C-alpha positions as CSV (number, residue, x, y, z in Angstrom):
1,X,-39.7,2.3,26.0
2,X,-40.0,1.0,22.4
3,X,-36.9,-1.0,21.3
4,X,-36.5,-0.9,17.5
5,X,-35.9,-4.2,15.7
6,X,-33.2,-3.9,13.0
7,X,-32.1,-6.3,10.3
8,X,-29.0,-6.3,8.2
9,X,-26.8,-8.6,6.0
10,X,-27.0,-9.9,2.5
11,X,-30.6,-10.8,2.8
12,X,-31.5,-7.3,3.8
13,X,-29.7,-5.9,0.8
14,X,-31.5,-8.1,-1.7
15,X,-34.9,-8.4,-0.1
16,X,-35.3,-5.2,2.0
17,X,-38.8,-4.5,0.8
18,X,-40.0,-8.1,1.5
19,X,-38.5,-8.0,5.0
20,X,-40.3,-4.7,5.9
21,X,-43.5,-6.0,4.4
22,X,-43.6,-8.8,7.1
23,X,-43.9,-6.1,9.8
24,X,-41.3,-8.1,12.0
25,X,-38.6,-5.4,11.7
26,X,-38.7,-1.7,12.1
27,X,-35.6,-1.0,10.0
28,X,-33.4,-2.7,7.5
29,X,-29.8,-1.7,6.6
30,X,-28.6,-2.5,3.1
31,X,-25.0,-3.2,2.2
32,X,-21.9,-2.4,4.3
33,X,-23.3,-0.3,7.2
34,X,-20.6,0.5,9.7
35,X,-21.1,4.3,9.0
36,X,-24.9,4.1,8.4
37,X,-25.7,2.2,11.6
38,X,-23.5,4.5,13.7
39,X,-25.3,7.5,12.3
40,X,-28.7,5.8,13.0
41,X,-27.8,5.0,16.6
42,X,-26.5,8.5,17.2
43,X,-29.5,10.3,15.7
44,X,-32.0,8.0,17.4
45,X,-30.3,8.7,20.8
46,X,-30.6,12.5,20.1
47,X,-34.2,12.2,19.0
48,X,-33.3,13.4,15.5
49,X,-34.8,12.4,12.2
50,X,-33.5,9.2,10.7
51,X,-35.6,8.8,7.6
52,X,-33.0,10.2,5.3
53,X,-30.1,8.1,6.4
54,X,-28.4,6.4,3.5
55,X,-28.6,2.5,3.4
56,X,-31.7,2.6,5.6
57,X,-35.1,1.1,4.8
58,X,-38.2,1.6,7.0
59,X,-41.9,1.5,6.8
60,X,-43.5,4.4,8.7
61,X,-47.3,4.0,8.8
62,X,-46.9,1.0,6.6
63,X,-45.4,2.8,3.6
64,X,-42.1,1.2,2.7
65,X,-39.2,3.6,2.0
66,X,-35.8,2.3,0.8
67,X,-33.0,4.9,0.8
68,X,-30.1,4.6,-1.6
69,X,-26.8,3.3,-0.2
70,X,-23.7,5.4,0.4
71,X,-20.3,4.6,-1.0
72,X,-18.4,1.6,0.4
73,X,-16.4,2.5,3.6
74,X,-12.7,2.9,3.4
75,X,-11.4,-0.2,5.3
76,X,-8.3,1.6,6.5
77,X,-10.5,4.2,8.3
78,X,-12.6,1.7,10.2
79,X,-11.9,1.5,14.0
80,X,-10.3,-1.5,15.6
81,X,-12.7,-4.4,16.2
82,X,-14.2,-4.6,19.7
83,X,-13.6,-8.3,20.6
84,X,-14.6,-7.6,24.2
85,X,-18.3,-7.3,23.4
86,X,-18.5,-11.1,23.3
87,X,-16.9,-14.1,25.0
88,X,-14.4,-14.5,22.2
89,X,-12.3,-17.1,24.1
90,X,-15.4,-19.3,24.2
91,X,-15.8,-18.9,20.4
92,X,-12.1,-19.8,19.9
93,X,-12.5,-23.0,22.0
94,X,-15.8,-23.9,20.3
95,X,-14.0,-23.8,16.9
96,X,-11.0,-25.8,18.3
97,X,-8.7,-22.9,18.1
98,X,-9.6,-21.6,14.6
99,X,-10.0,-17.8,14.3
100,X,-11.5,-16.1,11.3
101,X,-9.9,-12.9,9.9
102,X,-10.6,-10.7,6.9
103,X,-7.8,-9.0,4.9
104,X,-10.2,-7.6,2.2
105,X,-13.8,-7.2,1.1
106,X,-15.3,-7.7,-2.3
107,X,-14.6,-10.0,-5.3
108,X,-14.0,-9.1,-9.0
109,X,-16.1,-12.1,-10.2
110,X,-19.8,-12.5,-10.8
111,X,-20.6,-16.1,-10.0
112,X,-24.3,-16.7,-10.3
113,X,-24.7,-18.4,-7.0
114,X,-22.8,-15.7,-5.0
115,X,-24.1,-12.5,-3.5
116,X,-21.3,-10.3,-4.9
117,X,-22.9,-9.5,-8.2
118,X,-26.1,-8.5,-6.4
119,X,-24.1,-6.2,-4.1
120,X,-22.4,-4.6,-7.1
121,X,-25.7,-4.2,-9.0
122,X,-27.4,-2.6,-6.0
123,X,-24.6,-0.1,-5.4
124,X,-24.2,0.7,-9.1
125,X,-27.9,1.4,-9.4
126,X,-28.1,3.5,-6.2
127,X,-24.9,5.5,-6.8
128,X,-25.4,5.8,-10.6
129,X,-21.9,5.1,-11.5
130,X,-19.8,2.5,-13.4
131,X,-18.7,-0.7,-11.6
132,X,-15.1,0.4,-12.0
133,X,-15.9,3.5,-9.9
134,X,-17.4,1.7,-7.0
135,X,-14.1,0.5,-5.4
136,X,-15.8,-2.8,-4.4
137,X,-12.6,-4.8,-3.9
138,X,-10.7,-3.2,-1.0
139,X,-8.0,-4.2,1.5
140,X,-7.2,-3.5,5.1
141,X,-3.6,-2.3,5.5
142,X,-1.0,-4.8,6.3
143,X,-0.4,-2.8,9.6
144,X,-4.1,-3.2,10.5
145,X,-3.9,-7.0,10.0
146,X,-0.7,-7.5,11.9
147,X,-2.0,-5.3,14.8
148,X,-5.1,-7.4,14.9
149,X,-3.2,-10.7,15.0
150,X,-0.9,-9.4,17.7
151,X,-3.9,-8.3,19.8
152,X,-5.5,-11.7,19.4
153,X,-2.3,-13.6,20.4
154,X,-1.8,-11.3,23.4
155,X,-5.3,-11.4,24.7
156,X,-6.6,-14.9,23.9
157,X,-5.3,-18.5,24.4
158,X,-5.3,-21.7,22.5
159,X,-5.3,-20.2,19.0
160,X,-4.2,-22.9,16.6
161,X,-5.1,-21.6,13.2
162,X,-6.0,-18.3,11.5
163,X,-8.5,-18.6,8.6
164,X,-8.7,-15.7,6.2
165,X,-12.3,-15.6,5.0
166,X,-11.8,-13.2,2.1
167,X,-13.6,-14.2,-1.1
168,X,-10.2,-14.0,-2.9
169,X,-7.1,-13.6,-0.7
170,X,-4.7,-14.1,-3.6
171,X,-6.1,-11.4,-5.9
172,X,-3.2,-9.0,-5.4
173,X,0.1,-10.8,-5.5
174,X,2.1,-7.8,-4.2
175,X,-0.3,-7.6,-1.2
176,X,0.1,-11.3,-0.6
177,X,3.9,-11.1,-0.6
178,X,3.9,-8.0,1.7
179,X,1.6,-9.7,4.1
180,X,3.5,-13.0,4.2
181,X,6.8,-11.2,4.9
182,X,5.1,-9.3,7.8
183,X,3.3,-12.3,9.1
184,X,6.3,-14.6,9.5
185,X,8.0,-11.8,11.5
186,X,5.0,-11.8,13.8
187,X,4.1,-15.4,14.5
188,X,4.3,-19.0,13.3
189,X,0.6,-19.8,13.7
190,X,-0.5,-21.7,10.6
191,X,-3.2,-20.1,8.4
192,X,-5.7,-20.8,5.7
193,X,-6.7,-18.7,2.6
194,X,-9.2,-18.8,-0.2
195,X,-7.9,-18.5,-3.7
196,X,-9.0,-18.6,-7.4
197,X,-7.2,-20.9,-9.8
198,X,-6.7,-18.0,-12.2
199,X,-5.1,-15.9,-9.5
200,X,-2.6,-18.5,-8.1
201,X,0.8,-19.5,-9.3
202,X,4.1,-21.0,-8.0
203,X,5.4,-17.6,-6.8
204,X,2.2,-17.0,-4.8
205,X,2.4,-20.6,-3.4
206,X,6.1,-20.0,-2.3
207,X,5.1,-16.8,-0.5
208,X,2.2,-18.5,1.3
209,X,4.1,-21.7,2.2
210,X,7.0,-19.6,3.5
211,X,4.8,-17.8,6.0
212,X,3.3,-21.2,7.2
213,X,0.1,-21.2,5.2
214,X,-1.2,-24.8,5.5
215,X,-4.4,-24.9,3.4
216,X,-5.3,-23.1,0.1
217,X,-9.0,-23.4,-0.8
218,X,-10.4,-23.1,-4.3
219,X,-13.9,-22.6,-5.5
220,X,-14.3,-25.3,-8.2
221,X,-18.0,-26.1,-7.6
222,X,-18.3,-28.4,-10.7
223,X,-16.0,-30.4,-12.8
224,X,-18.2,-29.8,-15.8
225,X,-17.0,-26.9,-18.0
226,X,-20.5,-26.6,-19.4
227,X,-22.1,-26.3,-15.9
228,X,-19.4,-23.8,-14.8
229,X,-19.9,-21.7,-17.9
230,X,-23.7,-21.8,-18.5
231,X,-25.0,-22.1,-14.9
232,X,-22.4,-20.7,-12.6
233,X,-20.7,-18.0,-14.7
234,X,-17.3,-19.4,-13.6
235,X,-14.9,-19.1,-16.5
236,X,-11.9,-21.3,-15.9
237,X,-10.5,-24.5,-17.5
238,X,-10.1,-27.9,-16.1
239,X,-6.4,-27.7,-16.8
240,X,-6.1,-24.5,-14.7
241,X,-7.9,-26.2,-11.8
242,X,-5.6,-29.2,-12.0
243,X,-2.5,-27.0,-12.2
244,X,-3.5,-24.8,-9.3
245,X,-4.2,-27.8,-7.0
246,X,-1.0,-29.5,-8.0
247,X,0.9,-26.3,-7.3
248,X,-0.4,-26.2,-3.8
249,X,0.5,-29.8,-3.1
250,X,4.0,-29.4,-4.6
251,X,4.6,-26.4,-2.3
252,X,4.0,-28.6,0.8
253,X,0.5,-27.2,1.5
254,X,-2.8,-28.9,1.5
255,X,-5.4,-28.0,-1.2
256,X,-9.2,-27.9,-0.5
257,X,-12.0,-27.3,-3.0
258,X,-15.6,-26.2,-2.7
259,X,-18.0,-28.5,-4.6
260,X,-21.7,-28.1,-5.1
261,X,-24.1,-30.7,-6.6
262,X,-27.7,-30.5,-7.6
263,X,-27.5,-27.5,-10.0
264,X,-30.3,-26.9,-12.5
265,X,-29.8,-29.0,-15.7
266,X,-27.0,-31.0,-13.9
267,X,-26.9,-34.7,-15.0
268,X,-25.4,-37.7,-13.3
269,X,-22.7,-37.5,-16.0
270,X,-21.8,-34.0,-14.9
271,X,-21.4,-35.1,-11.3
272,X,-19.0,-37.8,-12.4
273,X,-17.1,-35.2,-14.4
274,X,-16.5,-33.5,-11.0
275,X,-15.3,-36.7,-9.4
276,X,-13.0,-37.4,-12.3
277,X,-11.5,-33.9,-12.3
278,X,-10.7,-34.1,-8.6
279,X,-9.1,-37.5,-9.2
280,X,-6.9,-36.1,-12.0
281,X,-5.8,-33.2,-9.7
282,X,-4.4,-35.5,-7.0
283,X,-0.6,-35.7,-7.1
């Protein structure tokens, strides 16, 4: 009985042809593939043709075929996650009680070092539509999130922190407020979010702090405006970075930033710009 080898993830989206050319995998799945992989498994089990499945790449007889992707799935229609397929309690304990969640998918920015712009470009090309029609940035409903949190608290022990791994949790202020109001009625477990300095203000900080958010993380990457603009495609000012970090601290939460060094054309002076910026941001 031949067991197919399948590859997915960001690498499979960007380098599907190269992966298949190695001969190590029978199939690759490009993009978000909850629907595509289910269709693949069902058709394979029934002995039906799989060569036309959207999102699928394969190489029958050595000839590589890459099918176009289908539209992004509606997050509110996805089934509840099956945590029982793994020893999730062991994972919780290995991470000292930290549990990852996702409230949304997608990001409106096109930072050069991130996969998001590659994802958008691939879907735009395959679906032949404008970026605005892709619906890349999507949210799970507040009800879905709260149900998942309740399930985790009921079925697992020693949860100390929820960390929302969304690229940009604070993108929609109304969603943040609705979530925070629902969350504090559900539990008092502290949580962590990712934010963008241009999508964060005192009102957002109050909502998060009031729901027991402990850490707000910002992608700063470099303290050099030139590096951010020319290399990273990150358009924000040093003043906005300082203001956002100070707003977090003033609200009683802890701020954390992502920093990268070693960029092309980055000088020692640029690195010290980063150090100086972070020093200025401290309260």
